[in-house]
C-alpha positions in Angstrom: -28.6 187.8 -66.7 -30.2 187.8 -62.9 -30.6 191.2 -61.0 -28.0 191.1 -58.3 -28.0 194.0 -55.6 -26.5 196.4 -53.5 -26.3 198.8 -50.2 -24.3 200.0 -47.8 -24.8 202.2 -44.0 -22.2 204.5 -43.1 -22.6 205.8 -39.6 -20.2 209.0 -39.4 -19.2 210.6 -35.7 -16.2 213.6 -35.2 -15.0 215.4 -32.0 -12.3 217.4 -30.5 -10.7 217.4 -27.4 -7.6 218.4 -24.8 -9.4 222.3 -25.7 -9.0 222.0 -29.6 -5.8 220.8 -30.1 -7.0 216.8 -31.2 -9.6 215.8 -33.4 -10.8 212.3 -34.1 -13.2 211.0 -35.9 -14.8 207.6 -36.2 -16.9 206.1 -39.6 -18.5 202.5 -39.5 -19.8 201.8 -42.9 -21.5 199.0 -43.2 -21.8 196.5 -47.2 -23.6 194.3 -49.2 -23.4 194.4 -52.4 -23.8 191.0 -54.2 -21.4 191.3 -57.4 -18.4 193.4 -58.7 -21.3 195.9 -60.3 -23.3 196.4 -57.8 -20.4 197.9 -55.9 -20.2 200.8 -53.2 -17.7 203.8 -53.2 -18.0 206.0 -50.0 -15.6 208.9 -49.9 -13.4 209.4 -46.0 -11.0 211.3 -44.6 -7.7 211.0 -45.1 -4.1 212.4 -42.7 -4.1 216.7 -43.8 -4.2 217.2 -47.2 -5.9 213.3 -48.0 -9.1 211.5 -49.9 -9.9 208.3 -50.3 -11.9 205.8 -51.5 -12.5 202.2 -51.4 -15.1 199.9 -54.0 -16.6 198.0 -52.2 -18.0 194.1 -52.1 -19.4 191.3 -50.4 -20.3 191.7 -47.0 -19.2 193.9 -44.2 -18.1 196.9 -43.3 -15.4 199.0 -43.0 -14.4 201.3 -40.3 -11.2 204.0 -39.2 -10.3 206.2 -37.2 -8.8 209.6 -37.8 -6.8 211.7 -35.5 -5.0 215.0 -35.2 -2.9 215.8 -32.6 -1.7 219.2 -32.7 1.8 219.0 -31.2 3.0 222.2 -31.1 1.9 225.4 -32.3 3.4 224.8 -36.1 3.6 220.5 -36.3 0.6 218.5 -36.2 0.6 215.3 -36.0 -2.3 212.9 -38.1 -2.6 208.8 -37.2 -5.5 206.1 -39.4 -6.4 203.3 -38.6 -9.3 201.6 -40.7 -9.9 197.4 -40.9 -12.3 196.5 -44.0 -13.9 193.1 -43.2 -15.7 190.7 -45.8 -17.6 187.7 -43.9 -17.1 184.4 -45.0 -14.2 185.8 -47.7 -10.6 184.1 -47.3 -8.8 186.6 -49.1 -9.1 190.3 -50.2 -8.3 191.9 -53.3 -5.7 190.6 -55.5 -2.5 190.7 -56.9 -0.3 192.6 -54.7 -2.7 194.0 -53.3 -4.7 189.6 -52.2 -4.7 190.1 -48.5 -4.9 186.2 -46.7 -8.1 186.3 -45.0 -11.4 188.2 -43.9 -10.3 191.1 -42.9 -6.9 194.2 -44.1 -5.6 196.2 -41.3 -4.2 199.8 -41.7 -1.9 202.5 -40.3 -0.3 205.6 -41.3 1.0 207.6 -40.4 2.0 212.0 -41.2 3.6 214.5 -39.7 2.6 217.7 -40.3 5.3 220.8 -40.4 4.2 224.9 -40.8 7.1 227.3 -42.1 
């Protein structure tokens, strides 16, 4: 079996806006993992109460923008948009999770009511 390799780098920034009513987190991850055996994982934030990790292999990037907005005292709105792109690929995933094309986009919304 020949040697194979993989690497990844990630940068993340977050800020609070509108006198702490809104929080925004942005991340960009670049990866290059030749084989499935070299796949990399990054844990990432999801809407309130969740965490997410997806195996990244091939050559590409993953980016996301997560925002929380306090609508009123006991109601928060969470929105997350993410994109995974693999250069030179014509599909991402297998079976029912398969997406045609080099990119997969995802949008998550959550309304949190506290009482």
